[in-house]
MARLUMLO-329021 format. One record per residue: residue number from 0; residue in one letter; z, y, x of N, C-alpha, C, O in turn. Coordinates in Angstrom, 1 decimal, m for minus. Example, Ala and Ser with C-alpha at 12.3 -4.5 7.8 and 13.67 -1.06 7.14 Angstrom:
2
+------+------+--------+--------+--------+--------+--------+--------+--------+--------+--------+--------+--------+--------+
: resi : resn :    n_Z :    n_Y :    n_X :   ca_Z :   ca_Y :   ca_X :    c_Z :    c_Y :    c_X :    o_Z :    o_Y :    o_X :
+------+------+--------+--------+--------+--------+--------+--------+--------+--------+--------+--------+--------+--------+
:    0 :    A :    7.8 :   m5.7 :   13.2 :    7.8 :   m4.5 :   12.3 :    7.8 :   m3.3 :   13.2 :    8.5 :   m3.3 :   14.2 :
:    1 :    S :    7.1 :   m2.2 :   12.8 :    7.1 :   m1.1 :   13.7 :    7.9 :    0.0 :   12.9 :    8.0 :    1.1 :   13.4 :
+------+------+--------+--------+--------+--------+--------+--------+--------+--------+--------+--------+--------+--------+
END
This chain:
131
+------+------+--------+--------+--------+--------+--------+--------+--------+--------+--------+--------+--------+--------+
: resi : resn :    n_Z :    n_Y :    n_X :   ca_Z :   ca_Y :   ca_X :    c_Z :    c_Y :    c_X :    o_Z :    o_Y :    o_X :
+------+------+--------+--------+--------+--------+--------+--------+--------+--------+--------+--------+--------+--------+
:    0 :    M : m113.2 :   35.8 :   10.7 : m112.4 :   35.9 :    9.5 : m111.7 :   37.2 :    9.4 : m111.3 :   37.8 :   10.5 :
:    1 :    M : m111.5 :   37.7 :    8.3 : m110.9 :   39.0 :    8.0 : m109.5 :   38.8 :    7.5 : m109.3 :   38.1 :    6.5 :
:    2 :    Y : m108.5 :   39.4 :    8.2 : m107.1 :   39.4 :    7.8 : m106.6 :   40.8 :    7.4 : m107.0 :   41.8 :    8.0 :
:    3 :    N : m105.9 :   40.8 :    6.3 : m105.2 :   42.1 :    5.9 : m103.9 :   42.2 :    6.6 : m103.0 :   41.4 :    6.4 :
:    4 :    I : m103.8 :   43.2 :    7.5 : m102.6 :   43.3 :    8.3 : m101.8 :   44.5 :    7.8 : m102.3 :   45.6 :    7.5 :
:    5 :    N : m100.5 :   44.3 :    7.6 :  m99.6 :   45.4 :    7.1 :  m98.4 :   45.5 :    8.1 :  m98.3 :   44.7 :    9.0 :
:    6 :    D :  m97.5 :   46.4 :    7.8 :  m96.4 :   46.6 :    8.6 :  m95.5 :   45.4 :    8.7 :  m94.7 :   45.2 :    9.7 :
:    7 :    N :  m95.5 :   44.5 :    7.7 :  m94.6 :   43.4 :    7.7 :  m95.2 :   42.2 :    8.5 :  m94.4 :   41.4 :    9.0 :
:    8 :    N :  m96.5 :   42.0 :    8.6 :  m97.1 :   40.9 :    9.2 :  m97.8 :   41.2 :   10.6 :  m98.4 :   40.3 :   11.1 :
:    9 :    L :  m97.6 :   42.4 :   11.0 :  m98.3 :   42.8 :   12.3 :  m98.0 :   41.9 :   13.4 :  m98.9 :   41.4 :   14.1 :
:   10 :    F :  m96.7 :   41.7 :   13.7 :  m96.3 :   40.9 :   14.9 :  m96.7 :   39.5 :   14.8 :  m97.0 :   38.8 :   15.8 :
:   11 :    E :  m96.7 :   39.0 :   13.6 :  m97.1 :   37.6 :   13.4 :  m98.5 :   37.4 :   13.8 :  m98.9 :   36.4 :   14.5 :
:   12 :    H :  m99.4 :   38.3 :   13.5 : m100.8 :   38.2 :   13.8 : m101.2 :   38.7 :   15.2 : m102.0 :   38.0 :   15.9 :
:   13 :    I : m100.6 :   39.7 :   15.6 : m100.9 :   40.3 :   16.9 : m100.5 :   39.4 :   18.1 : m101.1 :   39.4 :   19.2 :
:   14 :    T :  m99.5 :   38.5 :   17.9 :  m99.2 :   37.5 :   18.9 : m100.0 :   36.2 :   18.7 : m100.1 :   35.5 :   19.7 :
:   15 :    K : m100.6 :   36.0 :   17.6 : m101.4 :   34.8 :   17.3 : m102.8 :   34.9 :   17.9 : m103.3 :   34.0 :   18.4 :
:   16 :    D : m103.4 :   36.1 :   17.7 : m104.8 :   36.3 :   18.0 : m104.9 :   37.2 :   19.3 : m104.4 :   38.3 :   19.4 :
:   17 :    D : m105.6 :   36.6 :   20.3 : m105.7 :   37.4 :   21.6 : m106.8 :   38.5 :   21.6 : m106.7 :   39.4 :   22.4 :
:   18 :    R : m107.8 :   38.3 :   20.7 : m108.8 :   39.4 :   20.7 : m109.1 :   39.7 :   19.2 : m109.3 :   38.8 :   18.4 :
:   19 :    V : m109.2 :   41.0 :   18.9 : m109.3 :   41.4 :   17.5 : m110.2 :   42.7 :   17.4 : m110.1 :   43.6 :   18.3 :
:   20 :    I : m111.0 :   42.8 :   16.4 : m111.7 :   44.0 :   16.0 : m110.9 :   44.5 :   14.7 : m110.8 :   43.7 :   13.8 :
:   21 :    W : m110.5 :   45.7 :   14.7 : m109.6 :   46.2 :   13.7 : m110.1 :   47.4 :   13.0 : m110.4 :   48.4 :   13.6 :
:   22 :    F : m110.2 :   47.3 :   11.7 : m110.6 :   48.5 :   10.8 : m109.4 :   49.1 :   10.2 : m108.5 :   48.4 :    9.8 :
:   23 :    F : m109.4 :   50.4 :   10.2 : m108.4 :   51.2 :    9.5 : m109.0 :   51.9 :    8.4 : m109.9 :   52.7 :    8.6 :
:   24 :    F : m108.6 :   51.5 :    7.2 : m109.2 :   52.1 :    5.9 : m108.2 :   52.9 :    5.2 : m107.0 :   52.8 :    5.4 :
:   25 :    R : m108.7 :   53.8 :    4.4 : m107.8 :   54.6 :    3.5 : m108.0 :   54.1 :    2.1 : m109.0 :   53.5 :    1.7 :
:   26 :    K : m107.0 :   54.2 :    1.3 : m107.1 :   53.8 :   m0.2 : m108.2 :   54.5 :   m0.8 : m108.4 :   55.7 :   m0.6 :
:   27 :    G : m109.0 :   53.8 :   m1.6 : m110.1 :   54.4 :   m2.3 : m111.4 :   54.5 :   m1.5 : m112.4 :   54.9 :   m2.0 :
:   28 :    Q : m111.3 :   54.2 :   m0.2 : m112.5 :   54.3 :    0.7 : m113.7 :   53.4 :    0.2 : m114.8 :   53.7 :    0.5 :
:   29 :    E : m113.4 :   52.3 :   m0.4 : m114.4 :   51.4 :   m0.9 : m115.4 :   52.1 :   m1.9 : m116.5 :   51.6 :   m2.1 :
:   30 :    K : m115.0 :   53.2 :   m2.4 : m115.8 :   53.9 :   m3.4 : m116.7 :   55.0 :   m2.7 : m117.5 :   55.6 :   m3.3 :
:   31 :    G : m116.4 :   55.2 :   m1.4 : m117.1 :   56.3 :   m0.7 : m118.5 :   55.9 :   m0.3 : m119.0 :   54.8 :   m0.6 :
:   32 :    S : m119.2 :   56.8 :    0.5 : m120.5 :   56.6 :    0.9 : m120.7 :   56.1 :    2.3 : m121.8 :   56.1 :    2.9 :
:   33 :    L : m119.6 :   55.8 :    3.0 : m119.6 :   55.3 :    4.3 : m120.4 :   54.0 :    4.4 : m120.4 :   53.2 :    3.5 :
:   34 :    E : m121.0 :   53.8 :    5.6 : m121.7 :   52.5 :    5.8 : m120.8 :   51.3 :    5.9 : m121.1 :   50.2 :    5.4 :
:   35 :    L : m119.6 :   51.5 :    6.6 : m118.6 :   50.5 :    6.7 : m117.4 :   50.8 :    5.9 : m116.7 :   51.8 :    6.2 :
:   36 :    K : m117.1 :   50.0 :    4.9 : m115.9 :   50.3 :    4.1 : m115.4 :   49.0 :    3.6 : m116.0 :   47.9 :    3.8 :
:   37 :    P : m114.2 :   48.9 :    3.0 : m113.6 :   47.7 :    2.7 : m114.5 :   46.8 :    1.8 : m115.1 :   47.4 :    0.8 :
:   38 :    N : m114.6 :   45.6 :    2.1 : m115.4 :   44.6 :    1.3 : m116.8 :   45.0 :    1.1 : m117.4 :   44.5 :    0.1 :
:   39 :    C : m117.4 :   45.7 :    2.0 : m118.8 :   46.1 :    1.8 : m119.7 :   44.9 :    2.3 : m119.2 :   44.1 :    3.1 :
:   40 :    D : m121.0 :   44.9 :    1.9 : m121.9 :   43.8 :    2.3 : m122.0 :   43.7 :    3.8 : m122.1 :   42.6 :    4.3 :
:   41 :    I : m122.1 :   44.9 :    4.5 : m122.3 :   44.8 :    5.9 : m121.2 :   44.2 :    6.6 : m121.4 :   43.3 :    7.5 :
:   42 :    I : m120.0 :   44.5 :    6.3 : m118.8 :   43.9 :    7.0 : m118.7 :   42.5 :    6.6 : m118.4 :   41.6 :    7.5 :
:   43 :    N : m119.0 :   42.1 :    5.4 : m119.0 :   40.7 :    5.0 : m120.0 :   39.9 :    5.7 : m119.7 :   38.8 :    6.1 :
:   44 :    E : m121.2 :   40.4 :    5.9 : m122.2 :   39.7 :    6.7 : m121.9 :   39.6 :    8.1 : m122.1 :   38.5 :    8.7 :
:   45 :    V : m121.3 :   40.6 :    8.7 : m120.9 :   40.6 :   10.1 : m119.8 :   39.5 :   10.3 : m119.8 :   38.7 :   11.3 :
:   46 :    T : m118.8 :   39.5 :    9.4 : m117.7 :   38.5 :    9.6 : m118.2 :   37.1 :    9.4 : m117.7 :   36.2 :   10.0 :
:   47 :    E : m119.2 :   36.9 :    8.6 : m119.8 :   35.6 :    8.4 : m120.7 :   35.2 :    9.6 : m120.6 :   34.1 :   10.1 :
:   48 :    E : m121.5 :   36.1 :   10.1 : m122.3 :   35.9 :   11.3 : m121.5 :   35.6 :   12.5 : m121.9 :   34.7 :   13.3 :
:   49 :    F : m120.4 :   36.3 :   12.7 : m119.6 :   36.2 :   13.9 : m118.2 :   35.5 :   13.5 : m117.2 :   36.1 :   13.6 :
:   50 :    S : m118.4 :   34.3 :   13.0 : m117.2 :   33.6 :   12.4 : m116.1 :   33.3 :   13.5 : m115.0 :   33.1 :   13.1 :
:   51 :    G : m116.5 :   33.3 :   14.8 : m115.5 :   33.1 :   15.8 : m114.7 :   34.4 :   16.2 : m113.8 :   34.3 :   17.0 :
:   52 :    V : m115.1 :   35.5 :   15.6 : m114.4 :   36.8 :   15.9 : m113.3 :   37.0 :   14.9 : m113.5 :   36.7 :   13.7 :
:   53 :    T : m112.2 :   37.5 :   15.3 : m111.1 :   37.8 :   14.4 : m111.2 :   39.3 :   14.0 : m111.2 :   40.1 :   14.9 :
:   54 :    F : m111.2 :   39.6 :   12.8 : m111.2 :   40.9 :   12.2 : m109.9 :   41.2 :   11.5 : m109.4 :   40.3 :   10.7 :
:   55 :    Y : m109.4 :   42.4 :   11.7 : m108.2 :   42.8 :   10.9 : m108.6 :   44.0 :   10.1 : m109.5 :   44.8 :   10.5 :
:   56 :    Q : m108.0 :   44.3 :    9.0 : m108.1 :   45.5 :    8.3 : m106.7 :   46.0 :    7.8 : m105.9 :   45.1 :    7.4 :
:   57 :    T : m106.5 :   47.3 :    7.8 : m105.3 :   47.9 :    7.4 : m105.5 :   49.1 :    6.5 : m106.4 :   49.9 :    6.9 :
:   58 :    I : m104.8 :   49.2 :    5.5 : m104.8 :   50.5 :    4.7 : m103.7 :   51.4 :    5.3 : m102.5 :   51.1 :    5.3 :
:   59 :    I : m104.1 :   52.5 :    5.8 : m103.2 :   53.3 :    6.6 : m102.1 :   54.0 :    5.9 : m101.0 :   54.1 :    6.4 :
:   60 :    E : m102.3 :   54.4 :    4.6 : m101.3 :   55.0 :    3.9 : m100.1 :   54.1 :    3.7 :  m98.9 :   54.6 :    3.6 :
:   61 :    D : m100.3 :   52.8 :    3.6 :  m99.3 :   51.9 :    3.3 :  m98.6 :   51.3 :    4.6 :  m97.6 :   50.6 :    4.5 :
:   62 :    N :  m99.2 :   51.6 :    5.8 :  m98.7 :   51.0 :    7.0 :  m98.6 :   51.9 :    8.2 :  m99.3 :   51.8 :    9.2 :
:   63 :    P :  m97.8 :   52.9 :    8.1 :  m97.7 :   53.9 :    9.2 :  m97.1 :   53.3 :   10.5 :  m97.4 :   53.9 :   11.5 :
:   64 :    K :  m96.4 :   52.3 :   10.4 :  m95.8 :   51.7 :   11.7 :  m96.9 :   51.2 :   12.6 :  m96.8 :   51.3 :   13.8 :
:   65 :    I :  m98.0 :   50.6 :   12.0 :  m99.1 :   50.1 :   12.8 :  m99.8 :   51.3 :   13.5 : m100.1 :   51.2 :   14.7 :
:   66 :    L : m100.0 :   52.4 :   12.9 : m100.5 :   53.6 :   13.5 :  m99.7 :   54.0 :   14.7 : m100.2 :   54.4 :   15.7 :
:   67 :    E :  m98.4 :   54.0 :   14.5 :  m97.5 :   54.4 :   15.5 :  m97.5 :   53.4 :   16.7 :  m97.5 :   53.8 :   17.9 :
:   68 :    Y :  m97.6 :   52.2 :   16.4 :  m97.6 :   51.1 :   17.4 :  m98.7 :   51.3 :   18.4 :  m98.6 :   51.1 :   19.6 :
:   69 :    F :  m99.9 :   51.7 :   17.9 : m101.1 :   51.9 :   18.7 : m101.3 :   53.3 :   19.1 : m102.4 :   53.7 :   19.6 :
:   70 :    N : m100.4 :   54.2 :   18.8 : m100.5 :   55.6 :   19.0 : m101.8 :   56.2 :   18.4 : m102.5 :   56.9 :   19.1 :
:   71 :    L : m102.0 :   55.9 :   17.2 : m103.2 :   56.4 :   16.5 : m102.9 :   57.6 :   15.6 : m103.8 :   58.0 :   14.8 :
:   72 :    L : m101.8 :   58.2 :   15.7 : m101.4 :   59.4 :   14.9 : m101.9 :   60.6 :   15.7 : m101.1 :   61.3 :   16.4 :
:   73 :    D : m103.1 :   61.0 :   15.5 : m103.7 :   62.2 :   16.1 : m104.7 :   62.8 :   15.3 : m105.0 :   62.4 :   14.1 :
:   74 :    E : m105.4 :   63.8 :   15.8 : m106.4 :   64.6 :   15.1 : m107.6 :   63.7 :   14.9 : m108.5 :   64.1 :   14.0 :
:   75 :    N : m107.8 :   62.6 :   15.6 : m108.9 :   61.7 :   15.3 : m108.8 :   60.9 :   14.0 : m109.8 :   60.4 :   13.5 :
:   76 :    I : m107.6 :   60.8 :   13.5 : m107.4 :   60.1 :   12.2 : m107.6 :   61.1 :   11.1 : m108.3 :   60.7 :   10.1 :
:   77 :    W : m107.0 :   62.2 :   11.2 : m107.0 :   63.2 :   10.1 : m107.8 :   64.5 :   10.5 : m107.5 :   65.0 :   11.6 :
:   78 :    D : m108.7 :   64.9 :    9.7 : m109.3 :   66.2 :    9.9 : m108.5 :   67.2 :    9.1 : m108.6 :   67.3 :    7.8 :
:   79 :    Y : m107.6 :   67.9 :    9.7 : m106.6 :   68.8 :    9.1 : m107.3 :   69.9 :    8.4 : m106.8 :   70.4 :    7.3 :
:   80 :    N : m108.4 :   70.4 :    8.9 : m109.1 :   71.5 :    8.2 : m109.7 :   71.1 :    6.9 : m109.6 :   71.9 :    5.9 :
:   81 :    Y : m110.2 :   69.9 :    6.8 : m110.8 :   69.5 :    5.5 : m110.0 :   68.5 :    4.8 : m110.3 :   68.0 :    3.7 :
:   82 :    K : m108.8 :   68.1 :    5.3 : m107.9 :   67.2 :    4.7 : m108.6 :   65.8 :    4.4 : m108.5 :   65.3 :    3.3 :
:   83 :    N : m109.4 :   65.3 :    5.4 : m110.1 :   64.1 :    5.2 : m109.6 :   63.1 :    6.3 : m109.2 :   63.5 :    7.4 :
:   84 :    F : m109.7 :   61.8 :    5.9 : m109.5 :   60.7 :    6.8 : m110.8 :   60.4 :    7.6 : m111.8 :   60.2 :    7.0 :
:   85 :    N : m110.7 :   60.3 :    8.9 : m111.8 :   59.9 :    9.7 : m111.7 :   58.4 :    9.9 : m110.7 :   57.9 :   10.5 :
:   86 :    P : m112.7 :   57.6 :    9.5 : m112.6 :   56.2 :    9.6 : m112.5 :   55.8 :   11.1 : m112.9 :   56.5 :   12.0 :
:   87 :    R : m112.0 :   54.6 :   11.3 : m111.7 :   54.2 :   12.7 : m111.8 :   52.7 :   12.9 : m111.3 :   51.9 :   12.0 :
:   88 :    I : m112.3 :   52.3 :   14.0 : m112.3 :   50.9 :   14.5 : m111.8 :   50.8 :   15.9 : m112.1 :   51.6 :   16.7 :
:   89 :    I : m110.9 :   49.9 :   16.1 : m110.4 :   49.7 :   17.5 : m110.5 :   48.2 :   17.8 : m110.6 :   47.4 :   17.0 :
:   90 :    S : m110.5 :   48.0 :   19.1 : m110.4 :   46.6 :   19.6 : m109.1 :   46.3 :   20.3 : m108.6 :   47.2 :   21.0 :
:   91 :    I : m108.6 :   45.1 :   20.2 : m107.3 :   44.7 :   20.7 : m107.5 :   43.5 :   21.6 : m108.2 :   42.6 :   21.2 :
:   92 :    K : m106.9 :   43.5 :   22.7 : m106.8 :   42.3 :   23.5 : m105.4 :   42.1 :   24.0 : m104.8 :   43.0 :   24.6 :
:   93 :    D : m104.9 :   40.9 :   23.7 : m103.5 :   40.5 :   24.1 : m102.5 :   41.5 :   23.6 : m101.6 :   41.9 :   24.3 :
:   94 :    G : m102.7 :   42.0 :   22.4 : m101.7 :   42.9 :   21.7 : m101.8 :   44.3 :   22.1 : m101.0 :   45.2 :   21.7 :
:   95 :    Q : m102.8 :   44.7 :   23.0 : m103.0 :   46.1 :   23.4 : m104.3 :   46.6 :   23.0 : m105.3 :   45.9 :   23.0 :
:   96 :    K : m104.3 :   47.9 :   22.7 : m105.6 :   48.6 :   22.3 : m106.5 :   48.7 :   23.5 : m106.0 :   49.2 :   24.6 :
:   97 :    I : m107.7 :   48.2 :   23.4 : m108.7 :   48.2 :   24.5 : m109.6 :   49.4 :   24.3 : m109.9 :   50.1 :   25.3 :
:   98 :    Y : m110.1 :   49.5 :   23.1 : m111.1 :   50.5 :   22.9 : m110.9 :   51.1 :   21.5 : m110.6 :   50.4 :   20.5 :
:   99 :    D : m111.2 :   52.4 :   21.4 : m111.0 :   53.2 :   20.1 : m112.3 :   53.9 :   19.9 : m112.7 :   54.8 :   20.7 :
:  100 :    Q : m113.0 :   53.6 :   18.8 : m114.3 :   54.2 :   18.6 : m114.2 :   55.7 :   18.3 : m115.2 :   56.4 :   18.5 :
:  101 :    S : m113.1 :   56.2 :   17.7 : m113.1 :   57.5 :   17.2 : m113.3 :   58.6 :   18.3 : m112.8 :   58.4 :   19.5 :
:  102 :    G : m114.0 :   59.6 :   18.0 : m114.2 :   60.7 :   19.0 : m115.2 :   60.3 :   20.0 : m115.5 :   61.2 :   20.9 :
:  103 :    D : m115.7 :   59.1 :   20.1 : m116.6 :   58.7 :   21.1 : m118.0 :   58.2 :   20.6 : m119.0 :   58.6 :   21.0 :
:  104 :    K : m117.9 :   57.3 :   19.6 : m119.1 :   56.7 :   19.0 : m119.1 :   56.8 :   17.5 : m118.0 :   57.1 :   16.9 :
:  105 :    C : m120.2 :   56.6 :   16.9 : m120.3 :   56.7 :   15.5 : m119.5 :   55.6 :   14.8 : m119.4 :   54.5 :   15.4 :
:  106 :    Y : m119.1 :   55.8 :   13.6 : m118.5 :   54.8 :   12.8 : m119.6 :   54.1 :   12.0 : m120.0 :   54.5 :   10.9 :
:  107 :    C : m120.3 :   53.1 :   12.7 : m121.5 :   52.5 :   12.1 : m121.6 :   51.1 :   12.6 : m120.9 :   50.6 :   13.5 :
:  108 :    L : m122.6 :   50.4 :   12.1 : m122.9 :   49.0 :   12.5 : m123.2 :   48.8 :   13.9 : m122.7 :   47.9 :   14.6 :
:  109 :    E : m123.9 :   49.7 :   14.5 : m124.3 :   49.6 :   15.9 : m123.0 :   49.6 :   16.8 : m122.9 :   48.8 :   17.7 :
:  110 :    T : m122.1 :   50.5 :   16.5 : m120.9 :   50.6 :   17.3 : m120.0 :   49.3 :   17.1 : m119.5 :   48.8 :   18.1 :
:  111 :    L : m120.0 :   48.9 :   15.9 : m119.2 :   47.6 :   15.6 : m119.8 :   46.5 :   16.4 : m119.0 :   45.7 :   17.0 :
:  112 :    L : m121.1 :   46.3 :   16.4 : m121.7 :   45.2 :   17.2 : m121.4 :   45.4 :   18.7 : m121.1 :   44.4 :   19.4 :
:  113 :    E : m121.5 :   46.6 :   19.2 : m121.2 :   46.8 :   20.6 : m119.7 :   46.4 :   20.9 : m119.4 :   45.8 :   21.9 :
:  114 :    M : m118.8 :   46.8 :   20.0 : m117.4 :   46.4 :   20.2 : m117.2 :   44.9 :   20.2 : m116.5 :   44.4 :   21.0 :
:  115 :    I : m117.9 :   44.2 :   19.3 : m117.8 :   42.7 :   19.3 : m118.3 :   42.1 :   20.6 : m117.6 :   41.3 :   21.1 :
:  116 :    F : m119.5 :   42.6 :   21.1 : m120.0 :   42.0 :   22.3 : m119.2 :   42.4 :   23.5 : m119.1 :   41.6 :   24.5 :
:  117 :    D : m118.6 :   43.6 :   23.5 : m117.7 :   43.9 :   24.6 : m116.4 :   43.0 :   24.7 : m116.0 :   42.6 :   25.7 :
:  118 :    L : m115.9 :   42.8 :   23.5 : m114.7 :   42.0 :   23.4 : m114.9 :   40.5 :   23.5 : m114.1 :   39.7 :   24.1 :
:  119 :    Y : m116.0 :   40.0 :   23.0 : m116.4 :   38.6 :   23.0 : m117.7 :   38.5 :   23.7 : m118.8 :   38.2 :   23.1 :
:  120 :    S : m117.7 :   38.7 :   25.0 : m119.0 :   38.6 :   25.8 : m119.7 :   37.3 :   25.7 : m120.9 :   37.2 :   25.9 :
:  121 :    E : m119.0 :   36.2 :   25.5 : m119.6 :   34.9 :   25.3 : m120.6 :   34.8 :   24.1 : m121.4 :   33.9 :   24.0 :
:  122 :    L : m120.5 :   35.8 :   23.2 : m121.4 :   35.8 :   22.1 : m122.7 :   36.5 :   22.3 : m123.6 :   36.5 :   21.5 :
:  123 :    I : m122.9 :   37.2 :   23.5 : m124.1 :   37.9 :   23.8 : m125.2 :   36.9 :   23.9 : m125.1 :   36.0 :   24.7 :
:  124 :    P : m126.3 :   37.1 :   23.1 : m127.4 :   36.2 :   23.1 : m128.1 :   36.2 :   24.5 : m128.3 :   37.3 :   25.1 :
:  125 :    I : m128.4 :   35.1 :   25.0 : m129.1 :   35.0 :   26.3 : m130.6 :   34.8 :   26.0 : m130.9 :   33.8 :   25.3 :
:  126 :    P : m131.4 :   35.7 :   26.5 : m132.9 :   35.5 :   26.1 : m133.4 :   34.3 :   26.9 : m133.0 :   34.0 :   28.0 :
:  127 :    P : m134.4 :   33.6 :   26.2 : m135.0 :   32.5 :   26.9 : m135.7 :   32.9 :   28.1 : m136.3 :   34.0 :   28.2 :
:  128 :    S : m135.8 :   32.1 :   29.1 : m136.4 :   32.4 :   30.4 : m137.9 :   32.4 :   30.1 : m138.4 :   31.6 :   29.4 :
:  129 :    E : m138.6 :   33.3 :   30.9 : m140.1 :   33.3 :   30.7 : m140.7 :   32.5 :   31.8 : m140.2 :   32.4 :   32.9 :
:  130 :    G : m141.8 :   31.9 :   31.5 : m142.6 :   31.2 :   32.5 : m142.7 :   29.8 :   32.5 : m143.4 :   29.3 :   33.3 :
+------+------+--------+--------+--------+--------+--------+--------+--------+--------+--------+--------+--------+--------+
END
């Protein structure tokens, strides 16, 4: 399920959910050419396929306290040379940031799936035994 998290409901959700995959979006990003953006088919399909996974999304311009809470105010969020927002996905466990995709892996479906399986290892498919 996807929850919209803002500065007002952060603590309500962060204490309720022990494991979270969290998208940080910018206003208007849904019109861009990125593979993963608000309400896109790929994210909708992933949230349906992995219904036991909790997903959060936040619009960063409206919620600066969340960025501060997770210490996400750095050059990995904003490209100061080109004045662009760099999209970001993080994983949270027990209210603490576990993994931050920025600067390490691509902002793409493959990275999203890796993050899901890292956080929710019980979802990793077990291949049938041969023989």
